[in-house]
N, C-alpha and C positions, 0 to 999 in steps of 0.2 A: 897349554896355550889355547886361548879361546877367542871368541869374537867380541868386539866392543860395540855397545849400542851408540849409534850416532843418529839422533833424531828418531824417526820411526823405523830405521833399518839397522842392521848389524854389519859391521865391516871388520876386516882383518886388521890386527894391530899395526902391521907394516903400512897399510893404506890409510890409516886414520891420521888426520892432521889436527892437532889441538884437542883431541878427545879427552886426554888425560886432564887437561886444564879444566874442561867442563865438568868432569867427574869430581874433581877437587872442589869446584864451586858448588856442585849439587850436594856434596857431603856436608857443607857448611849450613845448608838450608834444611832445618828439621821438618819432617813430615808431620802433618796434623794427626792427632789421635783418632783412629778410625771409630772409636766408640762415640765420639762427639759429632760425627758426620750424619746428617739426616738427609734422606732422599724420599722421593715420591713413591718408591717401591716399598717402603716400610709402612705397614698398616697399623693404624692407631687402634689398638684393641684394649678393652677394659678387662682386667683380671680380677673379678670379684666372684664370690660364691654364687651370686644370683646369675651372672652371665655364664659361668661354667655349668650351672644347673640347666639353664635354658639351652645351651649348646648340646648337652648330653641328651636332653629331651628331644631335641630336633634330630640328633643322630639316631636315637632309638626309633623315632618315627620313620626316618628314611630307611633304616635297616628293615623295619617291618614292611614298608612299601616294596622294597627290593625283594624280600622273601615272597611276598604275594605275587609279584611279577614272575619270579622264578618258578613258583608252584604252578601258575597258570600256563607258563610255557612248557613245563614238564608234562602237564596234563594233555596239552595239545600234541606234543611229540608222542606220548603214549597212545593217544587216539589214532594218530597217523600210522604208527607201527602196528597197531591192532588191525587197522584197515588193510595195510599191506599184507599182513599175515593171513587175513581172511581171503584176500584176492589170490595170494600164492597157493593157499590150500585149495581154492576153487580151480585154479589152473592144474594143480597136481591131480585132483580128482578127474578133471576133464581128460588129461593125457593118460591116466591109468585106465579109464573106461575105454578110451580109443584103442589102447594096446590090447585089452582083453577081447575086443570085438574082432581083431585081426586074427586071433588064434582060433 
């Protein structure tokens, strides 16, 4: 036992009035073939070897650009880590020298 669709909502079969008649009428109306339906969301693209070659060249260029950005960011992070390491080493040396003065 399930619910029946009535307009934009679903109702219990006991509460539905004339829903079965509407379903029979809908069954007589065939749905259009979805492959023949065109909408604005579909992009008209050309599929030729030239366009594919151009797209692959553009993708390779973008990949190279992204790798350059990644390498630059990696170098910056490594520089920051080295600076932190140097500062921590300086603090360690400072505290080690302070401890040795107390004894």
